C-alpha positions in Angstrom: 10.5 13.3 -96.8 8.4 15.9 -98.5 9.9 18.0 -101.2 10.6 21.6 -100.7 7.6 22.8 -102.6 5.2 20.4 -101.0 6.5 21.4 -97.5 6.1 25.1 -98.3 2.5 24.4 -99.5 1.8 22.5 -96.4 3.0 25.3 -94.2 1.0 27.9 -96.0 -2.1 25.6 -95.7 -1.5 25.2 -92.0 -1.1 28.9 -91.5 -4.2 29.6 -93.5 -6.2 27.1 -91.4 -4.9 28.6 -88.2 -6.0 32.0 -89.3 -9.3 31.1 -90.9 -10.5 27.9 -89.1 -11.2 28.5 -85.4 -11.9 24.9 -84.6 -8.6 23.8 -86.2 -6.8 26.5 -84.2 -8.3 25.3 -80.9 -7.5 21.6 -81.8 -3.8 22.5 -82.4 -3.6 24.6 -79.2 -5.1 21.7 -77.2 -2.7 19.3 -78.6 0.3 21.4 -77.7 -1.2 22.0 -74.2 -1.6 18.2 -73.6 2.0 17.5 -74.5 3.2 20.2 -72.1 0.9 18.8 -69.3 2.3 15.3 -69.9 5.9 16.6 -69.6 5.0 18.4 -66.4 3.3 15.3 -65.0 6.5 13.4 -65.7 8.5 15.9 -63.8 5.9 15.9 -61.0 6.2 12.1 -60.8 10.0 12.4 -60.4 9.5 14.9 -57.6 7.0 12.6 -55.8 9.4 9.7 -56.0 12.1 11.8 -54.5 9.7 12.9 -51.8 8.6 9.4 -51.0 12.3 8.3 -50.7 13.0 11.1 -48.3 9.8 10.3 -46.3 10.9 6.6 -46.0 14.2 7.7 -44.5 12.3 9.9 -42.1 10.2 6.9 -41.0 13.3 4.8 -40.5 14.7 7.5 -38.2 11.4 7.7 -36.4 11.5 3.9 -35.8 14.9 4.2 -34.4 13.7 7.0 -32.1 10.8 4.8 -30.9 13.3 1.9 -30.2 15.6 4.2 -28.2 12.6 5.5 -26.4 11.5 2.0 -25.4 14.9 1.3 -24.0 14.6 4.5 -22.0 11.3 3.4 -20.5 13.0 0.1 -19.5 15.7 2.0 -17.7 13.0 4.1 -15.9 11.1 1.0 -14.8 14.3 -0.5 -13.5 15.0 2.7 -11.6 11.5 2.6 -10.1 12.1 -1.0 -8.8 15.3 0.2 -7.1 13.5 3.1 -5.6 10.9 0.8 -3.9 13.7 -0.7 -1.8 14.5 2.7 -0.2 12.6 3.7 3.0 14.0 7.2 3.3 14.3 9.9 0.7 11.5 8.4 -1.4 9.7 11.7 -1.9 12.8 13.3 -3.4 13.2 10.4 -5.8 9.5 10.5 -6.8 9.9 14.1 -7.7 12.8 13.1 -10.0 10.6 10.5 -11.6 7.8 13.0 -12.1 10.4 15.3 -13.7 11.2 12.4 -16.0 7.5 12.1 -16.9 7.3 15.8 -17.6 10.3 15.4 -19.9 8.6 12.5 -21.6 5.4 14.6 -22.1 7.7 17.2 -23.7 9.0 14.5 -25.9 5.5 13.6 -27.0 4.8 17.2 -27.7 7.9 17.3 -29.8 6.7 14.2 -31.7 3.4 15.9 -32.3 5.2 18.8 -33.8 7.2 16.4 -35.8 4.0 15.0 -37.3 2.9 18.5 -38.1 6.1 19.0 -39.9 5.6 15.7 -41.8 2.2 16.9 -43.0 3.7 20.0 -44.2 6.8 18.3 -45.5 6.7 20.0 -49.0 6.7 23.4 -47.3 9.3 22.9 -44.5 11.1 19.6 -44.7 14.3 21.3 -43.6 12.7 22.5 -40.4 11.7 18.9 -39.7 15.3 17.7 -39.8 16.3 20.5 -37.5 13.5 19.6 -35.0 14.5 16.0 -35.1 18.2 16.9 -34.4 17.0 18.9 -31.3 14.9 15.9 -30.2 18.0 13.6 -30.4 19.9 16.2 -28.3 17.1 16.3 -25.8 17.0 12.5 -25.5 20.8 12.4 -25.0 20.4 14.9 -22.2 17.6 12.7 -20.7 19.9 9.7 -20.8 22.5 11.7 -19.0 19.9 12.7 -16.4 18.9 9.0 -15.9 22.5 8.0 -15.4 23.0 10.8 -12.9 19.9 9.8 -11.1 21.1 6.2 -10.9 24.4 7.3 -9.5 22.6 9.4 -6.9 20.5 6.4 -6.0 23.6 4.3 -5.5 25.1 6.9 -3.2 21.8 7.1 -1.3 21.8 3.3 -0.8 25.3 3.5 0.6 24.2 6.3 2.9 21.2 4.2 4.0 23.5 1.3 4.9 25.7 3.6 7.0 22.5 5.1 8.6 21.3 1.6 9.5 24.6 0.9 11.2 24.3 4.2 13.1 20.7 3.4 14.1 21.7 0.1 15.5 24.5 1.7 17.5 22.1 4.3 18.7 19.6 1.6 19.8 22.3 -0.1 21.8 23.3 3.3 23.3 19.7 4.1 24.1 19.3 0.7 25.9 22.2 1.5 28.2 20.9 5.1 28.7 17.4 3.8 29.6 18.9 1.6 32.3 20.9 4.6 33.7 17.8 6.9 33.5 15.7 4.2 35.3 18.2 4.0 38.1 18.4 7.8 38.4 14.6 8.1 38.3 14.3 5.6 41.1 16.9 7.5 43.2 15.1 10.9 42.5 11.8 9.3 43.4 13.0 8.1 46.8 14.5 11.6 47.5 11.2 13.2 46.5 9.3 10.9 48.9 11.5 12.1 51.7 10.7 15.7 50.9 7.0 14.9 50.8 7.1 13.2 54.2 8.4 16.5 55.6 6.3 19.0 53.6 2.9 17.4 53.0 1.7 16.9 56.6 2.1 20.6 57.4 0.5 21.6 54.1 -2.5 19.3 54.8 -3.1 20.8 58.2 -2.8 24.4 56.9 -4.9 24.0 53.7 -7.1 21.0 54.3 -7.6 20.9 58.0 -6.3 17.3 58.1 -4.2 16.3 61.1 -2.1 13.2 60.5 -1.8 10.6 63.2 1.7 9.6 62.2 4.3 10.1 59.5 3.8 8.8 55.9 5.1 5.2 55.2 5.4 2.9 52.2 2.7 0.2 52.3 1.7 -2.7 50.1 -2.0 -3.4 49.8 -3.5 -6.5 48.1 -6.4 -5.8 45.8 -8.1 -8.7 44.0 -5.0 -10.8 44.4 -2.8 -8.0 43.1 -0.2 -6.4 45.4 -0.2 -2.6 45.0 2.6 -0.4 46.4 1.6 2.9 47.9 4.5 5.4 48.1 3.0 7.7 50.7 0.4 6.1 53.0 -0.9 7.6 56.2 -4.0 8.0 58.4 -5.5 11.2 59.7 -8.5 13.1 60.9 -10.6 16.0 59.6 -13.5 17.6 61.4 -13.7 14.5 63.6 -13.8 12.1 60.7 -11.1 9.5 60.3 -9.7 9.1 56.8 -6.9 7.3 54.9 -4.4 9.4 53.0 -2.9 7.9 49.7 -0.2 9.8 47.8 2.4 9.3 45.2 5.6 11.3 44.5 6.6 12.0 40.9 9.3 14.5 39.8 7.1 15.7 36.8 3.4 15.3 36.9 1.4 15.3 33.6 -2.2 14.3 32.8 -1.2 10.7 32.1 0.5 10.3 35.6 -2.7 11.6 37.2 -4.8 9.1 35.3 -2.5 6.2 36.1 -2.4 7.1 39.8 -6.2 7.4 40.1 -6.7 4.0 38.5 -5.0 2.1 41.3 -5.9 4.6 44.1 -9.6 4.0 43.4 -9.0 0.2 43.7 -7.4 0.7 47.1 -10.2 3.1 48.3 -12.8 0.5 47.3 -10.9 -2.3 49.1 -10.3 -0.2 52.3 -13.9 0.9 52.5 -13.1 4.1 54.3 -13.0 7.8 53.3 -9.9 8.4 51.3 -7.9 11.5 50.5 -5.8 11.3 47.3 -2.8 13.6 46.5 0.3 13.7 44.3 3.5 15.5 45.1 6.2 16.6 42.6 8.7 19.2 41.4 6.7 20.2 38.3 3.0 20.1 37.7 1.8 20.5 34.1 -1.5 22.5 33.5 -3.1 19.4 32.0 -2.4 17.5 35.2 -4.0 20.3 37.3 -7.2 20.1 35.2 -7.3 16.3 35.4 -6.7 16.4 39.1 -9.7 18.7 39.7 -11.9 16.3 37.7 -10.8 13.3 39.7 -10.6 15.1 43.1 -6.9 14.5 43.4 -4.9 17.3 45.1 -1.7 18.1 43.3 1.0 19.6 45.6 4.3 21.1 44.3 7.5 20.9 46.3 7.6 24.8 46.5 4.1 25.1 48.0 3.9 26.0 51.7 
């Protein structure tokens, strides 16, 4: 160690140089500044290490989030496969799936915000943790929604099974009903023919000038090897001309009944080779039937006409 006098001399010399020598003064100041910078760099390195450690934990949590998200997608795909087996209520389930997709888009948006928070980690790392907690909460709610949707699907499948049983029962009931309606229709048809036999001859004479030679009868006429039944067959005379009268009785007459009647009536007219008068008689005549009858020259007569 230097002696007291030498040390005092050294201090005085240093002070003198600092006062008088400008270059010496700058050199000393630079040295002191470099040491301070090095100390600050050491502290900055420590902070960066802490920051990297926190960032690693963040990435681990992010990886767990991705894994959980992949499991969620597997559940959604499984749900879609189950939905394809349903033939009723599909639209409602698709709306639920679209809702799930919208929730997924919101999740992606949340992740984008998460990346923004990572980029500004030094300024708002605490906000990032809060956002991540909210994301976990949202994902838990999404899991609950998926479970609820799956439970609803199970209930819908049970309802579908019960509905199929009911449809089968209804089909059997409809079969029996169709037989009864067929029998009733046949009964009504015969009753309507009896009414036509009484009403139509007078109507033809008053409105068409046709005088019938005898009452209407049922007749079977063979056309190209096919036997066709005519409900109301008769012969008459108009203005000295003989003609054949062909009619059919239907309780309700629509366009399709007129088309069907005209198809076989034309075949009979061609086979007979004689002037033919065509008519249909019924309780109800639809406007579409009236228009079709005018086009095909078929007179439509309602039971209430006189």
